[in-house]
N, C-alpha and C positions, 0 to 999 in steps of 0.2 A: 496646790489649789487645783481642783478638778476643772477640766475643760468641758465644754458642752457643744452641742450641735444645733444649728438653726432649726426651729420647729417646722418651717415649711418644707425644707428638704427631707426632714424626718418623716413627715406625713407622706411625701411622695415615695420615700423608701418603703414605708409600711404598706402603701397601696400597691406598689410594684410587687412586694413580697406576697401579698394576698392574691394578686393576679397569677403569680407563678404557682402558688399552691393550688389555685383553682384549675390551672392548666394541667397540673399533674393528674388531677382526678377526671377531668372532662375531655381532654384531647390527647392524642398520641404523644409519646414521650419526646419525639423529635421536635414538636412545637414547643414543649416546655423547655427543652434544651436551648432552643433559639432565644427564649426570653431570659435565660440565665445570664449570659454575658452582660446584658444591659444592667441587670440588678447588681452583678458583681462589680461593675465599673462604678456605679453610684456608691456602693458601699465602700470601695477603695478610696474614692474622693472624700467621703465623710470621715474615713479613718485618718487620712492625711490632715484634714482640717482639725480633727480632734487633737492630733498631736501638736499642730502648729499654733493653735489658738491659745494664747496666754490669758487674754482678758477679752470680754465681749465688747464690741464697739458700742458706742452710745446709741441708745434707742433700741437695742436688741434684747431678746429674752435672756434670762439668767442662764449661764452655762450649766450650773448645777442641775437646773430643771431639765435641760436638754439631755444631759448625761443620764439623768434618771430615766428619761424616755427611751434612750437607746438601750439601757440595761433592761427595761421592761420588754423591748422588742427581742432582745437576745434571750430573755427568760421564757419566751413563748414555747409552750409544750409541744406544739404541732410540728416543729422542725428544729434543725440544728444548723446554725450558721458558723462558719469557721474560716480562718486564714492560716495556712500551714507554711512555715518557713522551712524549706528543704535543707538549707545550710545548717540550721540549728537542730533540725529534726524535732521542732517544737511548734506549737500554735501561737500565733500573735494574738488571736482571740478565738473564742469558741463559746457557744451557748452553754450556760451553766447547767441546763437540764441534762447534759451528757452524764453528770454524776449519777443520776437515778438509773441510767442505762448500764454503765460499766462499773459503778461503785468507786470511781476515782474522781476527786474534786478537779474543777477546771484549772485551779492554780498549779496542780501537778502537771497538767498537760501543757501549761505555758512555759515550764522550765525546759532547758536544753535536753533533748532526748525524750521529751514527754510523749511524743507520738507513738512510742513503742507500746504504751498502755492500750492503745486501740488496735495497733497492728497485731498484737498477740491474741486478740479475741476474734480475728478474721480467719476462717479455715484456709489452709494452704492452697487448696484448689481454687477458692475464690480469689485469694491474693494473686495467684498466677494469672487468673483471668483478667484481673484489674490491670496488671502490668502489660498483658498482651493488648488490651483495649487502648491503653495509654500510648504504647509504641505505635499502634496503627494510626491513632489520631495525630500524633506528632509527625508521622511520615506523610500524612495527607496535608498537614499545615506546617510547612517547613519554617515559616517566618511568622512572628507576632504571636499573640495569644492563641490558645487552642482550647476548644471546648469538647468535653466528652461526657456521655451519660453512662453511669455505672449502676449496677444492681449487685448486692452482695449480702452475705449473712454475717451476723454479729452475735457472739455469745454474751448474754447479759449477766448480771450479778447472781441470779438464781441458776445459771447454767442453761437457760432456755435459749433457743435460736430465734433471733429477730432478723427480719428482712429490711434492708434500707435501700432506698433509691437516692443516689447522690449525683447532683449536677455539678461538675467540676470545671473550673477554668485553670489552665496551665499557663503561667506567665513567665516569659523569658527575660533575662537581663540583657545588658548591652552586648555581651559576647554571644548571645543566642542560646545560652543554656537555661533550662527551667530553674527558676530561683524560688518561686513559691506558687502555691495553689490557693484559690478561693473556691468555696463550694457551699452548697446547701443540701443537707440530707434530710429525708423524710422517711418515717417508718411506713412500710407497706406490707407488714406481716398479715394484717387482716385481709388485704387485697390478694396476697398470694394464697392464703388459706381459702378465701372465697373461690379463687380460680381453680384450686385443686378440688374443692367440693363440687363446683360446677362440672369439672371434667369427669369426676367419678359418677356424678348424677347422669350426665349425658351418655356415658358408657353403659350405665345400667338400664337405659331405656331400650326396650325391644324394637321400637320403630327405628327406621333409618333417619338419622339426624345429620344434616350437613350445614355448614356455614360458609359464606363467601365474603370477600372484601368488596370494595366499591367497584372494582373492575370485573367482578364475576369469577375470580379465581378461588378455589376451595381452600379454606383455612381450617376446617374441622370436618372429621369423617369418623363417626362412631362405629362400634362393632356391628350395630344393626345395619348400617349402610354397607359394611363389608359383606355381611351375610346376604343382603338383598341383591347387590349389584355384581358381586364377584370380584370387585376391585379391592386390593389391599390398601391400607391407610397410607403407607409411604408412597404408593404408586399414584394415589389420587391427589394428595396434598400439593398445592401449587399449580395445578392444571385448571384450565377453564372448565366450568361446570358442564357445558354441553359436550365435552369430550368424554366425560364419565357417564353422564345420564343421557341416554338416547331412547327415544320413544318411537313406537311404530305409528304410522299415519292413522288418522281416525277412519271411521267407517266410510265417510265421504271423501277419503284420500286427501284430507288436509293435513299438513305437517303439524305434529304435536310437540309442544315444548313447555317448560315451566315459565311462569310470568315473572322471572327474576328481574329482567330489565325494567318492566313496568313498576315493580315494587321499589326498585332503586330510584326510579324517577319520581314517583308519586309519594313514596313513604307510606303507602297503605298496604295492609296485609291482604292477601288474595288466596283463593283456592279454586281448583277446577271444579265445575259443576258435576262432572262424572269421572269415573275412573279412567286412567290412561294406561296404555300397554307399555311397560318398561322392558327394554331389550337389555338383558344382562350381558355381562362380558362373554359368557358362553353361548350367547345367541338365544337364550330362552326368553319367552315373552311372559311377563307377570303383570296382572292388573294391579295398579296401585292408586291410592288416594293421596293427594298432595295438599300441603299447606305451606305458604310462603309468607314470611313476615320480615319487615325491615329491622335492622339493628341501628338504633339512634342513641346518641349521647344526650344526657340530660340538658335541656334547654336548647338543643340544636336539632331542628327538624330534618336536616339533611342526613340521609342514611349513609352509614359507613360500611354497610354490608347487608347481607340477608341470611335468614335462617330458613332451611327447607326441611320439612318433615314428610317422609313417605311411609305410608302404611300399606301392607300387603292386603289387597282387597279380596283375595281369594277366600279369606276366612271371615269376611264381614257379614255375609248374609246369613239369615237364620237357617235356611234350608241347607246351606253348606255346613253350618255348625252341626245340624242333626246328622247329615251325611258323614261328617268327620267322626261323630261319636260312633256311628255304625261301623265306619271304616277302622276306627281305633281298635274295636274288639276284633275285627277281622285281621288287622295288621298284627295284633298281639299274637294271634294264633299263627299267622303266616310267618312273622319274623322269628318265632321260636321253632319253626319247622327245620328239621335237619336237611331238607332238600330245597333246591332252588325253585321258586314259583314266580311266574311272570304272566301278565295279561296282555292281550293284543286285540286290536280292533279289526274291522273288516278291511281296512287299508294296509294291513300287515304292520301297523305301527305299535310299538310297545307302549302300553299305558301305565303299567305298574311292574315293579320288581321288588322282591324282598332282599334282605341283606345277604342271604346265602347265595342267591343268584349273582349278586354283585361280586361276592367273594370268588365264585367259580370263574367268572370272566375277568376278575381283577380290574374292574372298571367301576367308577362311581355311579350311583343311581342316576344322578343328573345327566351323565353321559349316555345312559341306556334308555331312559324314558324319552319317547319321541323317535327312537331309532327305527327306521324302516327295515324289517327283516329281509326284504328282498335285496337290500344293499349289501348284505353280508357277502364277503368274498367266497366263503365256503357255503354253498347252497345245499348241503346235505340234509339240513333240518327242514327245508321248505316243504317237502312232501307231507311231513307230519303236521305242519301249520295249515297247509291247504286242506288237509283232511278234516281238521276241526272246523274250519270255515264252511265246509260242505256239510256239516251236521253230524259227523261221526268221529270216533276217536282215531288218533294217529300215534305212531310210535317210531322212534329211531334209536339205535344203539350202535356206537362206534366212534371213530376218531372225528375231531373237529379242529380246524385250523383257524385261530383267531388272528386276523390280519393286523389289527391295531397293535397287539403286543408281540406278534410273530411267534405265538406259542401253539404247540400241538397238545391238545388235551383229549380225554376220552370221557364221554358221558352217555347216559341214556335219557331220552326225553319222551314223555307221554303227554299228549294233548287231548283236550276235550272241548266241545263247543259251549258257548255261553248264549242262552236264549233270553229274549225280553218277555214281557207279560203276554205278548201275543204269540209266543212260540217261534219268533224269528231269530235267526242266528245274528247276533250283533258283535261277536268277537270270539275269543277263545282263551283258554288258560293252559299253561304248560307247566309240567313238573319235571325238574331236571335233577338227576343224581350224578355226581361226579365220582367216577371210580378210577381217576387217573393215578392217584397215589397207590391204590391197590394193584392196578395194572403195572405201574412202574416197579412196585415192590416185587411182584411175581416175575417181571422181566429181569430185574436186577438179580433175583435169586437164581433164575435160570442162567443168566450170564455169569454169576459168581461161581456156580457149580461148573459151568463149562470152562471158565477161566482157570478154576482150581485144577480141573482135570488136565487141561492143556499145559498149565504150568508144571504140574507134577510130571507130565509126560515129556515136557521140553527141558526140565531142569536136570542137573546131574546128581540129584539127591534121591534117596529112597526113604520110605517111611517104616517106622517100627512102632509097635503097640505092646506095652508090657503091663501085666497084672502083678503088682508086688505081693499080693496075698497068695495067689496060686503059682507064681513064678512062670506063668505061661507067657511066651513071647511070640508076636506075629511079625514077620518080615515081608515087605511088599515085593512084588516082582522086580521092580527097578532096583531095589537093594540087593536082591539075589543076583541080578545081572552084574552089579558092581563087584560082587564077591566072586564072580565067574561061575555061578551055579546056573543050571539050565531050567530049574523049576520055576513055575509061575509065581508061587509064594511058598512060605514055609511057616509052620507052627512048631516051635521048639521051646526050649526052656532057657532061662538066664544062665544056668550052669553050663549048658552046651555052648552058649554064646561066649562066656568068659574063657572056655577052653580054646577058642580060636584066636583069642587076643594074645598079643605079644606079652611074654612074661613080665617084662619091665614096666608095662603099662597097666597091669591088672590092679595093683594096689591103689594107684591114683584113681582109676576108674571107680573102684569100689568106694573109696572115701568121698569122691565128688557125688556119687549117686546117693549115698546115705545122707550126706549133708543136705541135699535138696529134698529128700523124702522127710527129713526132720523139719523142714521149713527154714533152714539157715540161709539158703540162697533162693533167689526169685526164679531161677531157671538152671537147668543142667547144661553144661557145655564143656567139651573136652576134645582134644586131638590125640589120637592113639593109632597103633598099628594093628591090622587084622590080617589073618592068613586067608589067602584066596584059595580057589579050587585046586590050583596047581602047587600049593604049598608055599608060594612066595608071599612076603608081607608087603602090604600097601598102606599108605597113610590115609586115615579117614577123620572127618570132623563131625561130631554128633551133637545135636541140640535136642532138648526135650523139656517138657513141663508136666508137672503132676496135677491131676484132678483130685480134689479133696471133698470129703463129706462135711456135714455141718460141724462136726467136732474137730476138723482140721486134719484128719487122717487121710493119707493118700490111698486111694483105691484103684487108680489107673494112672498110667504115664505114657504119653505119646510123644514122638519126636521124629526127626529126620536125620539122615546121615549121608554125607557126600564125600567123594573121593578127592583128596587134596594132595595126592602124591606129586602131581606136576608142580603145585605151588611149593611144596617142601623142597623139591629138587631145585626150583628156581631160587628159593631162599638160600640154599646151600651154594648155588652158583653165584648168587649175589655176594654171599660172604667171601667166597673165593675171589670174586672180582674186586671187592673192597680191599682185601689183602694185597692183591696185585696192584691196585691203584696206589696204595700206600707205598708199596715197593717202588713203583714208578715215580711217585713224588719225591721219595728219598734219593732217587738216582738221577733226577733232572739236573742238567747243567746250568740252571738258572736259579736265582734266589726266589723262594716262594714262602709266603707266610699268610696266615688267616688271622683277622682281627675282628673284634666286636665293634659295635657302634661307637663306644667310648674310646676306641683305639687300642684297647688291651689285646695283646697277642695271645692266641690260643694254639697256634701251630707255627713252627719254624723248621724248614727242611734243612738237611745237613749242608747243602751248598751255601745257603744264606748264612748259616753259622760259620762256614769257612771264610766267607767274604767279610763278615763283621767281627768274628772272634767270639760271638755269643753262643751259648749252648742252651739245651732244653731247660736246664735248671734256672736260666735267667728269664724265662717267659713271664713269670708272675710279676716281675718288676719292670717290664718293658712295655712300651707302646710303639705304634708304627712310627710316630714322629721322632722317637728317640734314635731311630736308625738313620735319620736324615740330617744333613748338615744344618746348623742353626738358622742360617739365612734363608733356607728354602722351606722351613717348617710351616710358616703361614700358607704358602702356596700348596703344599701337600695336604694340609688340613682342609683347605678349600676344595681340592680335588677329591678327597675322601667324602666330603658332604655331597658333592655333585654325584659321585658314584652311587651313594645311597638313594639319591632322588631320581637319577636318570638311568641307573643300571651300570654305567661304566664311566671311567675318566682316565686321562693319560697325562703324563708330564715327564719332562727330562729333568733330572736332579742328580745329586751326588749323595751316596751313603757314606756314613762316617763309622769306621770300625772302632773297636774298643781301644786300640792303640793310637787313634787319631788320624789314620790314613783316610783319604778321600778317593772314591771310585765313581766315575760317571756311569749312570745307569738310565735305562728307559723304564719308568715306573708306571705300571698299569694296575688299576684297581677296578674290580668287577664285583657287583653284588651277587651273592649266592646264598642259598638256603641250606644250612647245615643244622641238623637236629631241631628242625622247625623254627629256627631263628635266623633272621637276615644277618649275614656277616659279609665281610669284604675279603675277597681273594686278591692278594697283592703279589705281583710278579715283578722282580727287578732283574733286568737283563743287562749284562755288562756291555757297554758301548764304547769302551776305550779305543778299540781298533777303528770303529766308525768315526770317533771324534778325531783321531789322527788322520784318517782319510779325508775328513771334512777340512782339516787344516791344510792338508796338501791340495785339496780341491780349491780352497780359497786362494792359495798361492798361485795355482794354475789359472784361476779366474782373473787374478790381477794381471798375469802375463797376457791372457787372452784379451783383456780389456785394452791393454796397451796395443796389441796387434789390431784390434777392431778400430781403435782410434786412428792408427796409420791407414788402414783400409778405408775408413770413412773419409779421411783427407783425400785419398786417391779418388774415391768415388765422387767427392765434391768437385775435384778437378775435372773428372770425366763429365759430370753434369754441366760444369761451366763450358767445357768444349762443345757439349751438345747444344747448349744455348747459343754458343757462337755459331755453330753450324746452322742452327735454325734461323739465326739472323741472316747468315749468308744465303741460305735458301730463299729466305723471304725477300732479300734485297738484290743480291748479286745475280741470282738466276732469273729474277723477274725482269731485270734491265734488258738482257738480250731478247727475251720473249716480247717485251713491249716494242723493241726495235724491229723485230721480225714482223710483228703484227702491223706496225705503222707503215713500214716500207711496202709490205704486201698490199695493204689497202690503197696506198698511193698509186702503185703500179696498176692495181686492178681498176681503180677509178679513173686515173688520168690517161691510161693507155688502153682503155677498154676496146677501142676499135682496132688496135694493132694485134690483138690476140684472138685466137679462134675460140669457139665455144668449149672445146675440150680443155684449153688452157685456163679458161675461167673456172671450170669445174675443179681443176687442180688448185687454183688460188683459194677456192672455198674450202677445199679439204685442208689446205695448209693453215688457213685461219682457224678452222675447227680444231686442228691438232694443237695450235698454240693455245686456244681456249681450254682444251682438255689438259694441256700441260699446266696451265695456271690453276685449274681446279685441283690437279694432283698436288701441286705445291700447297694450296690452301688446306687440303685434307691432311697432308703430312704435318703441317704446322699445328692443325687442330689436334691430331693424334699426339703430337709432342706436348702440347699444353695440357691435355688430359692426363698424361703421365706425371707432369710436374705439379699440377694444381693441388694445394692442400685440401683435405677433406673437412667439410664443415657440416656435420650431420644435424638435421632438424627433422621434426615431424612433418610429413608431407602427405597430402591427399592425392594419391596416384590417380584416382578416378577423375578428379577435376583436371589434373595435368593432361591426361590422355584426351579428355573431351576438348580441351583447348587446342591441342595439336591437331586433332581431326577436324575441328572447326576451321582452322587456318588452311588445311589441305583442301577442304570443301570450297573455301572462298577462292583459293587459287585456281580451281578447276570447277566452276559452277555448273558446267555442262554434264558432269558425271553424277550419277545417283548411286551412292554406295551405302549399303546397309551396315551400320555399326552398332555394336553392343558392348558397353563397358559395365562391368560389375560395380555396384555401388560400394562405398565405404572401404576402398582399398587404401589403407593407411600404412605408411612405411616410415622408417627413420633412415634418412640418406642425405647426401649432398644434393641440394635442389638444382644447382646449375648443371652438375654432371649428369644427374638422372634425367634432366630435361633433354640433354643431348642424346642420351641413350634411347629415350622414348621417341624422340623425333626420328631417329634413324630406324627403329623397329617399325613404328607405324608408317613412316615414309616408304619403307620397303614394301610393306603390305599394300599400301595405296598404289605404289608403282606396279607391282607384279599382278594386281587384279585389274589392270587397265583393259585387258582384252577379254574380260568376263562379261557376260550379259547380265548376270546378277551378282556383282561383287559383294563380298561379305568380309567384315573385319571384326574381331572380338578380342577383348582383353579380360582375362579372368584370373581367379586365384584357385590354386589346388593345394590341399593339405597333404603332404607326403611325409608320413612317419612323424619326425620331430622338427620338420622345417616347412616354411611357407614358400611355395613356388608360384610364380606368375607366368602366364602364358599369353603370347600374342599369336593369334591364329587367323589365317586367311584362306580363301579358296582360289588363289591365283595360280601362277604358272608352276609353282612347286620346284623341286630339284631332285636329283638322283642321290639317294642316300650313300652311294659308293663314294661320293665326293664331299660328304658332309664335313670331313676333317679339314677341308680347304676353305670353308665358309668364312672363318674368323681370322684368316691371314690377310695382311695388307695386299691390295691389288689382285686378290683372288676372285675371279668372276666365273660364274657358271652359266652366264648368258652373254650373248654378244651385244655390242653397242647398237646394232641394227634392231635388236629386239627390245632391249631396255637400256636406257642411258644410265651412267654411273661410273665411278672411279674404282670401286672395290675397297674403299677405306671405311665405309660406314659401319659394317659389322665388326671390323677390327677395332674401331673406336668403342663400339658397344662392349666388346669383350674386355678391353682395357679398363673401362669404367666399372664393369661388374667385378673384375678382379680387384680393383682399388677398394671396393666395398667389402671385400672378403667373401664374395659370392662366386657363383659359377653360372655359365650360360651354355646351352646346347640346343640343337635343332632337330626336328623330325619333318620329313616331307616326302612327297611322291609327285612325280612329274605329272603336270596338268591336273593335280588334285589338291593343290594348296600346300602350305607349310605351317609349322608350329614352332615358335621360338620360346624356350623356357629359360627363366633366370631366377636366381635367388639373390638376397642382399645381405648375406652374412648372418651372424648369430645374434644380432641386436634384436631385442623384443619389439615386434611390430604391433 
């Protein structure tokens, strides 16, 4: 029993479907797409009700009637409704009128796999575009239903292409996968055809036609607009209209523009009362007449865009038409002229050029018209122009440099004045003839003749000219010189020429010459020996070619001949050297073989044969890897491939002889070119003795490692003793010092009156000596800690560290004004704590020894010396005598007294120990009373 749908929802459905169809034709597709989901939802609800309704409730319409109404809605010819089950690849329902489109009944589409009937009629490019649009839509809507608007082609039963617009809803199941789609398709073939016809029509219009959207951006730009404005279509589309169309101000300096905004607001067509001056992209001003009209949808007064039509007003007036007719005749004559013609006014501006003039200057007429002749970089033509403006003819002939194209041309120009009806000069006309090509041809001819003469003079070849009919032979002076003759030239015969030729070469010479004269070879070429003036023979190489008449018979033959004796001797020497090289290879005390890329051997020297037991007869069946032990063959194959790619490769392996013996070798493969083919030269050097020596070395190393372990233990004990000594110095030596210091202060303070002034001075010296001894102990302990502290290298900004140290020094002595300069971005890799101690000592010394300067200066800089980075601390202080420079970095070594500068003499020793710990070096330069420079490096670590 058939189910039915309630009539009221059916009416709502039909009304919604009608509104959707109306939206497809009257509003943009985005609006129609927005309406589709609601329609699809309603239809889905009705489908569920249709499946679940077994009997109509009491008081409801007959289900059969409602089913018939639904079937009538599906049978509507204006659209196709469907629901596609992606799991079955079949339609749950589809409008039956699809049969008239594809020739397949809807019952076939409802069966499993039935959707293939429609997919097969969609072009592959459109199918790929559909999949792309669906993937984009699903990506933008990750959850829930997803709507997408599609346009594609479909081949109908007659094979014709139909355009369809399909509004599709993609529905996901509980797992989030798309399970089915609902959609409504409508045929838009007529719309597409109308759009194409409209586009063709607009492109055929000579006037400039443009269209904009509601925001004033260009959506259409026909060829007339391209020709008028100078903008290309792809450059103009999508840009605001006022960017492409620019107008010069009116006569009263008011800004001029198209009334597009007014048309879009009012929906009324408008046009300017008078022509406007359009400024093209090239800057040319063209008077145009405009017309602007709104684009409105049927029934909607709000414009969705505007259409602008611009017409060139230069050809609109009747007088201009008659003038153009007159000019047309003149232009026909002028354009067909083989010379360049141009007009210019009294302001020296070009007003007209013909095509020949444009060709001469290689510039378009639009670029030349309006050009001020006085602006030319080459002013050679200006006197002729001025002569015409003064009322008489002018002339110029010679070179001209075109600055725009950086070309040098040669032409002649003749000018004449142009008079008005009153006999007043209003301009001039010029006629230009370009003779650059002729001049270049003549120049090239002269250069060619000169080049040929120089070439023949500079080459080692002479010329000969032979007449096969009369047997007369002409020999040039250069050829005579090659033969050792003193004559400038010689006219002789071919028989006399053959008489001087070596007897073994005459027959070959004769056969080659006859073959060329018969036309069997394209040219004559032979190497032979000729007798010179002193009777000795020298090698020559001769080339020649015959000149033939219309019947193909040779009537003349010319050629050249050069002395190749040196080359022949070199070839003989090369042959001897090759023989020597082969002898050398055969006598080498190392295994040597040559292999092709596939590994096949082409050469095996005797020594290699003795090592492996193979002979020359075995070459055809051997490869390089056959000579290697099986376990090393993959390694050697990889090294051979690397040698082909990189030029050379090396490995240590073992070769296997025919009788199974293994011999350790150093295997070197190098790419070489032999007989124009890249091959591998493989050298196997016996390293048995070296391997034995290495084994002995490993045994010795194990013994040395044992000794090192013993020495390390001894060193550790010594370090322990040093630490104990440091502890003793730190505690045991300080106790007596503290006692001496305390007792001395008690005696000085409690028995002040009992001692004389001289005794008090001695007490002060004793206390100062105690303090100095304490400082010495501290410095020794610091030096000891520097030697034992482990290195922890990190990246350090040396500039910041130095600035911090100098700031602390300045704060300790605010009364001093010291000029400091630290180079920026001094970055190093070092131990931060140790480097801090070194920098404090170096900058502290510079601060201390500049104390007696009126303008103290301190600088830290970087110097690049060869392949290492050197840092320098420089000051203009007391300096030192370079004779004692070797004492600077020793403990307690001082070059100044305590009365001059305080200190213990440990600072620079600490600096030296820190720099050495970093793998660097430190040295100093100085001069008494002229300052000092301390240089240091920090090892090989990349800074």
